[in-house]
C-alpha positions, 0 to 999 in steps of 0.5 A: 640591358640593365636599364630596366633593373636600374629603374627597378632599384630606384622605384619603391620596394615591391614589398614595402612600397617605399623607396629604399637607399639600400636597394639603390646603392646595392644596384649601383655598387655593381655599376662603376660606370655610374660614379660620375652620375652619382657625384652630380646627383648627390651634389647641390647641382641636383637640387636646382633653386629654379627650373629657370636656373638649370641647364640641360645636357643630352645623354646620347650622341646623335648624328647630323647629316648634311645634303651630301650625306656627310655625317658628324656626331653631336651632343646637345646642351641647353644653357640657361640664360638666367644663370645657374643656381642651386639649393643646399639640402638644408635650404631645400628642406626649409622651402619644401616644408612650406611649398612642395610645389615651389619649382612649378610655382616659381616657373608659372609665376615668372612667366605670368609676370612676363619674365620669360625664361630662355635657354640657348641650344648648343651642339658639340660636334665630333668628326667620325674619324675622331671617335677612337681618339680618346681614352673613353668611348664617346658613344658611351652614354655614361660619359660627357663630352663637355671636357674634351678640349677644343671640341667644336661647339655651335649655337643652334638657337634659343628656346623661350617659354612665353606662356604656361599651358592652358591645361596641364594634362592636355599640354604636358601629361599627354606629351610624348617625347621620343628619341626616334621622332627625328627630322631629316638631317638628325639621326641616332648614333650607334650608342647602345643605350640609345638604340634600345630607347628608340624602341622602348619609348614608343611602346610605353607611349602607346600603352600610356596614351593609346595607339594614335598618340601622335595625333594628339594636338600636343604631339602632332606636327604642324604640317599635315602628315600624309601616310597610309596608316589608318584605323586604331583607337582615336584615329580620326584621319582615316583614308577615304579611298581604297588606296592605303598601300604604296607602291600603287598605280593610282595616286602618282607615288610610283612612276609607272613608266620606269617602275621607279618608286616616288619616294624622295631620296633626301629623306632616307637615312645615311649609309653606315658601313658596319663590321665586326660581330654581334655581342653582349659585353661591356663597352671597351675603354670603360674609364669608369672613374676619371670623369667622376674625379674631374667633377669632384675636383671642379667643385668648391670646398663648400660643394665638396662638403655638401656632397659628402654630407648628402651621401652620408645621409643616404648611406648612413642608414644602410646596414649592408656593410658590403654595399657601403664599402663597394660604393665608397671604393668607387668614389675613392677610385675617382679621387682619393680625397673624395673617397677618404672623406666619405669613408671617414664620415660614414665610419668604415675602414679606409684601408679596406676601401683602398684594397677594393679600389686596387682591384677595380680597373679604369681602362 
């Protein structure tokens, strides 16, 4: 429900038209579940040295469904085959001062040289019976599965970028990725944020690209789609017959003898038993801080130092002391060393930070 508000806080101030750290941290000071994300965001890992040297991690859990209708929950990960390399803030400042498009330039240059970057696609797989076995909700989009011990991981394939677009706008700006465009055998999970995004992406793409954006070359499937949709802006594949509905008695999609519809059952969604009540409330078992602490402790000493420095650069100019105390208490709840170093660096009272943390639950 708060996703649009998050986007508003990250966007420029509607009055000054400038991005403002005070607005950003004000929002996140009320959102403790974002602590792990912010830890990554202000670490060097958020500043890749190259698009070729960064991994990709799916936010949401999806479902794999086999021919028997059996369901498994999955999360996807793209693993760079070029290794992983980051930049410090100082290095990024120096590079961007000379070439602000250095990431795109690096990618295009290497591909044109024949150094084609690749990523392996992995899936972590979870049995439905295991969903309640953890101290956090695996369908909570703010949580990672990467640290679940002994969780099955399967390599699904490899993606290689072997050419650059002939026209950037046509091949990239007009592309319309959406979590609700799925092939048979992959379905959305009950992840609440995902359920909202299933609707919002198509809405924005119709606004941005037009009603029939899926007919654009970059978006249309390689196999022809035969359906009964027609008309609308840019639709060049309208039906040439009077039959634009189904079931009907004319084109063989209905068995008129038995009256049974002719759809192929293998393309239908899996069956999901539901129980409970509709509600608008927080996810149970929030565990807002533990993974952020694990992330912080996984960093080298140099990475920790850079993280604190980057947060100091962002928080230092904020005049609202309440925001600074609240957000620092989140980092203290994640790891005492983390919060202590940040409080000392931005020069706020550590005892007050500790007291705020004591009132926060990490269930």
